[in-house]
C-alpha positions in Angstrom: -12.3 38.8 0.8 -16.2 37.7 0.2 -17.4 34.5 -1.0 -18.4 33.6 -4.5 -21.9 33.9 -5.2 -23.9 32.6 -8.0 -24.2 35.6 -10.3 -26.3 33.4 -13.4 -24.4 32.3 -16.6 -24.8 35.8 -18.1 -22.4 37.3 -15.8 -18.8 38.5 -16.8 -16.2 37.1 -15.4 -13.9 38.7 -12.4 -10.8 40.3 -12.8 -8.6 38.6 -11.4 -7.3 40.1 -8.2 -3.5 41.8 -8.2 -2.3 41.2 -5.2 -2.3 36.9 -5.6 1.0 36.6 -7.4 2.7 38.6 -4.4 0.7 36.8 -1.6 1.3 33.2 -4.0 5.3 34.1 -3.3 5.0 35.5 0.4 3.1 32.3 1.3 5.7 29.8 -0.9 8.4 31.8 1.1 7.1 31.0 4.3 5.8 27.7 3.6 9.4 26.3 2.0 12.3 28.9 2.0 12.0 29.7 6.2 11.7 26.6 7.5 14.2 24.5 5.3 16.7 28.0 6.0 15.9 27.5 9.7 16.2 23.7 9.5 20.0 24.4 8.5 20.8 26.9 10.6 19.9 25.1 13.3 21.4 21.6 12.1 24.9 23.7 11.1 25.0 25.0 15.3 23.9 21.8 16.5 27.1 20.6 14.7 29.1 23.4 15.5 28.1 22.7 19.5 28.9 18.7 19.0 32.2 19.3 16.8 33.4 22.6 19.9 31.9 20.4 22.2 34.3 17.1 21.3 37.3 18.6 22.0 38.0 21.9 19.4 39.2 21.9 16.3 41.5 19.1 15.2 41.7 17.9 11.6 40.3 14.4 12.5 37.2 15.9 13.6 36.7 17.8 11.0 37.3 15.3 8.4 34.7 13.3 10.4 32.5 16.2 10.5 33.5 16.6 6.5 32.3 12.9 5.4 29.3 12.6 7.9 28.0 15.9 6.3 29.2 14.4 2.7 27.2 11.0 3.0 23.7 12.8 4.5 22.4 13.2 1.3 23.1 9.6 -0.3 21.7 8.3 2.8 18.6 9.9 2.8 18.2 10.2 -1.0 19.2 6.2 -0.8 16.3 5.7 1.8 13.7 7.8 0.0 14.6 5.7 -3.2 13.8 2.4 -1.3 10.8 3.8 -0.4 9.5 4.5 -3.4 11.0 0.9 -4.3 8.6 -0.8 -1.2 5.7 1.5 -2.5 5.8 0.0 -5.9 6.2 -2.7 -5.4 3.2 -3.1 -2.8 1.3 -1.5 -5.3 2.4 -3.9 -8.1 0.9 -6.5 -5.3 -2.5 -5.1 -4.9 -2.8 -4.4 -8.8 -1.7 -8.8 -9.1 -3.8 -9.9 -5.9 -7.1 -7.4 -8.2 -6.1 -8.5 -12.1 -6.8 -12.1 -12.5 -10.9 -11.3 -12.4 -10.4 -8.4 -14.5 -8.1 -11.2 -16.8 -11.0 -13.5 -16.6 -13.3 -11.3 -17.5 -11.5 -9.9 -21.0 -10.8 -13.7 -21.3 -14.2 -14.6 -22.0 -15.1 -11.5 -24.2 -12.1 -12.1 -26.4 -13.4 -15.7 -27.2 -16.7 -14.2 -27.6 -15.7 -12.0 -30.6 -13.4 -14.9 -31.7 -17.1 -17.1 -31.6 -18.8 -14.4 -33.4 -16.7 -13.6 -36.0 -15.5 -17.1 -36.9 -20.0 -17.4 -37.3 -20.1 -14.3 -39.6 -17.3 -15.7 -41.3 -18.7 -19.4 -41.9 -22.3 -17.4 -42.8 -20.3 -15.2 -45.7 -18.7 -18.0 -46.5 -21.0 -20.6 -46.7 -23.4 -19.9 -49.9 -19.0 -19.2 -51.7 -18.8 -22.8 -51.1 -21.8 -24.4 -52.1 -21.5 -22.9 -55.5 -18.0 -24.4 -55.6 -19.2 -27.8 -54.3 -22.0 -26.8 -57.1 -19.6 -25.8 -60.0 -16.6 -29.0 -59.0 -19.8 -31.5 -59.1 -21.2 -30.3 -62.3 -17.5 -30.0 -64.1 -16.8 -33.5 -62.2 -20.2 -35.3 -63.7 -19.1 -33.8 -67.2 -15.3 -35.2 -67.6 -16.5 -38.5 -66.8 -18.5 -39.0 -69.9 -21.7 -40.2 -67.4 -24.0 -40.6 -70.4 
């Protein structure tokens, strides 16, 4: 298959390869299903060999084997969950260690925004406060009856 070569921006896209889905399915079969089935057959053969080597087919032996087969997936799932939670704890620890400088920057920025908002509000309110103060003084001066 030839490698891709830049052919300019106005070139039409080529049609997809019709064999691609077939190759994809074959790759999935070879890389996932075949090893999984082979491992299961190998584990089953090993288990059967152990059981026959121990002493045949008594009910107690098969009960023990069945119990092992039933608990093994639960143990694997438990180990995966433990690894997942351990990874989450490690990641959270790294975030907690790395976060304080960023939280300090955010706190400083919020303080700056708060000061600027307060200054802007004071600038907008000061003319109104001055007018009301003068108005109140004039009313107070008229109400006293000072000549």
